[in-house]
N, C-alpha and C positions, 0 to 999 in steps of 0.2 A: 550528498545533500543530507541534511537531518530534518526530521519532521516531527511533530508532537500531535499524537491523536488525543483529543479532549474528551471523548467519550467512548464507551465500547462501540465498536463497529463490527459487523458481520460481513466479512469480506470473502469473495470467491477466490479461491487459491487454486494454483496448478501445482500438483506433486510431480513426481517424476514423469517423464513421457509416457510411461506405460499406465499410469493410473488416471482416474477421471478427476474432473475439477470438484473440490469440495468447498464448503463454506466453513470458516473458522472465525473465531472471535480474536480480534486486536484489542486488547484492553488499553485503557489510557496510558500514556507514556510516550518516550521518545524512540524513534526508529531511524535507522538509515534508509536512504531511498537513493535509487540510480535511474539515469535515463537509459533505456535500452536501444539497441541499434535500429529496432523497429519503430522507434519514436513513442514508446510507452514509459510510463513512470511505475518503477517496480519498487514496492515497500517491503522490506525484509524483516521478518519476524525472527527466523532461525535460518540456518543455513539450507533447510529443506522446505521452509514454509514462506512463500513469497506471493504477494498480490499484485496484480498488474492493473494499471489505471490508463485510459486514454487522457489526453491533456483536457478534454472538456470534462471527463468524470472528475479529474482531480481538481480543476478549477471550481466545480460545483461544490465539492466537499470543503474547499477552502473558503469559498463565499458563505457557506452555512456555518463556519467556525468548527467543523468536525476535525479539520486537519489544519495545522499552522506550521508554516515554513520556518525553522529556527536558523538554518544555516544553508546557504546556497554554495 
C-alpha cells in the first residue's frame, strides 16, 4: 500500500531488536506501508526506520487528514 503523510509527524519507531524505541520525524511525502502478521500497519521510511500503528491509530490519523491512503 502507498500512503501520503500530509504534515510533519513525529512517530515512534523501533530500530533493531537490541535498540530502544525512538521518536523520528516523518516529513510530508509518500511512503510504502504494509500489513504485518501481527495485524499492525507498518510505515516504511528507510530499510531500518519503520513506524508501527494499530488499526485504530491509523484510522485516527486518516480521519484527521494527517495520512491519506493513495493505493491499496
